MARFI-168452 format. One line per 10 residues: number of its first residue (from 1); their letters; for each residue x, y, z of C-alpha. Coordinates in steps of 0.2 Angstrom, whole numbers, always signed. Layout:
N
NUM> A> X Y Z; ...
! end
This chain:
287
1> MYISETFSTN> +105 +63 -91; +105 +44 -86; +109 +38 -69; +111 +20 -63; +114 +14 -45; +120 -3 -50; +125 -10 -67; +112 -10 -80; +113 -10 -99; +99 -3 -109
11> CGTIDELITR> +88 -6 -94; +91 -25 -95; +94 -38 -82; +109 -48 -77; +102 -61 -66; +85 -69 -65; +81 -56 -51; +91 -41 -48; +88 -25 -38; +93 -9 -47
21> TACYKAVLSY> +89 +9 -50; +85 +8 -68; +90 +21 -81; +80 +36 -80; +79 +54 -85; +81 +65 -70; +62 +66 -65; +60 +53 -52; +71 +41 -42; +65 +23 -44
31> KTYTKEKHSN> +70 +5 -43; +64 -10 -52; +65 -28 -47; +65 -38 -63; +60 -56 -64; +57 -59 -82; +56 -48 -97; +38 -53 -101; +32 -54 -83; +17 -43 -77
41> WVCFIHGAGG> +22 -27 -68; +17 -21 -51; +19 -2 -48; +19 +4 -30; +14 +22 -26; +17 +29 -8; +8 +43 +0; +12 +61 +5; +27 +63 +16; +32 +45 +13
51> SSSIWYPQIR> +44 +36 +1; +46 +20 -8; +54 +13 +7; +37 +11 +15; +35 -5 +3; +49 -14 +11; +37 -28 +18; +30 -30 +0; +45 -31 -11; +51 -49 -8
61> AFSSNYNVLV> +34 -56 -9; +29 -47 -25; +45 -49 -34; +44 -68 -33; +31 -68 -47; +31 -51 -55; +42 -37 -61; +41 -23 -48; +43 -4 -49; +44 +7 -33
71> LDLRGHGNSR> +47 +25 -35; +49 +41 -25; +37 +55 -29; +44 +72 -32; +51 +80 -16; +51 +63 -7; +64 +50 -4; +79 +50 -16; +69 +61 -28; +73 +76 -16
81> KLKIQDVKHF> +91 +75 -23; +86 +77 -41; +84 +94 -50; +66 +92 -55; +59 +107 -65; +47 +116 -54; +29 +120 -60; +19 +135 -58; +3 +126 -54; +6 +110 -44
91> NFDVIVDDIM> -8 +97 -45; -12 +79 -47; -9 +80 -66; +9 +85 -63; +11 +70 -52; +3 +58 -64; +15 +65 -78; +30 +61 -68; +25 +43 -65; +20 +41 -84
101> EVLHVEKIER> +37 +47 -89; +45 +33 -78; +33 +20 -86; +38 +27 -103; +57 +25 -100; +55 +8 -93; +43 +3 -107; +29 -3 -95; +14 -4 -106; +2 -10 -92
111> AHFVGISLGT> +3 -13 -73; -6 -18 -57; -5 -2 -46; -4 -3 -27; -5 +12 -17; -7 +18 +1; -16 +33 +8; -14 +48 -4; -6 +36 -16; -23 +28 -19
121> IIIRCIAERY> -29 +45 -25; -14 +47 -37; -18 +29 -44; -36 +34 -47; -30 +49 -56; -19 +38 -67; -34 +27 -71; -44 +42 -77; -31 +49 -89; -23 +33 -94
131> PEKIQSMILG> -35 +18 -92; -26 +8 -104; -11 +7 -91; -22 -1 -77; -23 -20 -75; -30 -18 -58; -29 -7 -43; -25 -12 -25; -29 +3 -14; -23 +2 +4
141> GAVFKLSFKS> -29 +15 +17; -39 +22 +3; -45 +40 +5; -61 +43 -5; -72 +52 +7; -67 +65 +20; -74 +64 +37; -78 +79 +48; -62 +76 +57; -51 +75 +41
151> NFLIKTGNLF> -60 +91 +34; -56 +100 +50; -38 +94 +49; -36 +100 +32; -44 +117 +35; -33 +119 +51; -17 +114 +41; -20 +126 +27; -23 +140 +39; -7 +138 +49
161> KTVIPHMILY> +5 +129 +36; +14 +145 +33; +17 +149 +51; +19 +132 +60; +34 +121 +56; +28 +107 +44; +34 +93 +56; +23 +100 +70; +8 +99 +58; +13 +82 +52
171> RIFANIVIPK> +15 +75 +69; -2 +81 +74; -9 +73 +58; +0 +57 +61; -6 +55 +79; -24 +58 +74; -24 +47 +58; -14 +34 +67; -19 +36 +85; -17 +20 +94
181> NAFSRSRIFF> -1 +14 +102; -3 -3 +94; +2 +6 +77; +16 +16 +84; +28 +7 +72; +19 +14 +56; +17 +31 +64; +35 +33 +69; +40 +27 +51; +29 +40 +43
191> IREAKKVYHR> +35 +54 +54; +53 +49 +51; +51 +49 +32; +42 +66 +33; +57 +74 +41; +66 +71 +24; +53 +82 +15; +58 +100 +14; +46 +113 +21; +43 +121 +4
201> EFKKWFSLTT> +39 +104 -4; +27 +100 +11; +18 +116 +7; +16 +112 -11; +9 +94 -7; -2 +101 +7; -10 +113 -6; -17 +97 -15; -29 +96 -1; -39 +111 -8
211> QLKPLLYFFR> -42 +100 -24; -48 +85 -15; -67 +88 -12; -73 +89 -30; -60 +75 -35; -66 +63 -22; -84 +66 -26; -81 +62 -45; -72 +46 -40; -86 +41 -29
221> EKEHAAPTLY> -99 +45 -42; -90 +36 -57; -84 +19 -54; -69 +14 -65; -69 -1 -76; -53 -8 -69; -55 -21 -55; -52 -13 -38; -47 -20 -21; -48 -9 -6
231> ILGEHDTMFL> -38 -15 +9; -41 -6 +25; -37 -9 +43; -52 -11 +55; -45 +3 +65; -44 +15 +51; -59 +24 +57; -57 +40 +47; -58 +32 +31; -66 +14 +33
241> PGIRSLVAQH> -84 +20 +34; -83 +29 +18; -75 +15 +9; -88 +3 +15; -101 +14 +7; -92 +16 -9; -89 -3 -11; -108 -6 -8; -111 +5 -23; -97 +0 -35
251> KRSKLVVIEN> -100 -17 -43; -81 -20 -48; -74 -16 -31; -70 -28 -17; -66 -23 +1; -54 -33 +13; -54 -27 +31; -39 -33 +41; -40 -35 +60; -29 -26 +72
261> SGHVVNIDSP> -23 -14 +59; -24 +5 +56; -22 +17 +42; -5 +11 +36; -11 -7 +34; +4 -13 +23; +15 -10 +38; +3 -15 +52; -1 -32 +44; +11 -35 +30
271> QQFNQSALAF> +7 -54 +28; -11 -52 +27; -10 -37 +15; +2 -46 +4; -9 -62 +3; -25 -52 -1; -16 -41 -14; -7 -55 -23; -23 -66 -23; -32 -52 -32
281> ISEHTVV> -18 -48 -44; -17 -67 -49; -35 -67 -52; -34 -52 -64; -17 -56 -73; -17 -62 -91; -3 -75 -93
! end
């Protein structure tokens, strides 16, 4: 089954830069912004409860110099409308396989990967299974160590996820992870997108939290060979301390802390986020 939102032939381009939902088998919904056939690719991965629309402040800036791929993870955004085959054991490998199929269909050999929140963990999983696909990693609002507060939230959520409506849980989490009124824009955005996720899908994705501890420990202990940039807001108090510690140990990693920003740093401070990410990608792009 092939679906196209706007005209495309053999996944080719019409103008120098066009926006389209490319040809795809019914796995994930995605869009490509194609500049030139041989341009480097940047692939954006959103977090749990979000969608590809979270990257709207980035698309114009990045597509000026690179081919761009944005996708909706299974159960999120427009991927909710697709008849995706269910799996018995939902885990990070399933998510990685979905993304790899999109890359295969689009014939993307390598890419710079940009992620936010849980999307940063997914990118790190891709890097472990398919290191040849990674040119660099830009990890915004990165989650690589769980604080006491985040551990408490996860345990509480798993305890009540079957009896409390998922939007009540999500609102609680959003207000704790993104607490300040100054960041109400990103909090409202995340809650709005989460409303589109069905309760059954929410429970599946929340079940991933039971896999986090050993996975994050492994990522902290083993530095990946790909150049990595962490971009966090100075008020991302749940995760910034852990990333500071991580970057101090990992030689191929850099950290940029953006003032007056919280967890969803690409929305809180899009200009600073874009400048830092694009400079890092340029530094690690083979022409």
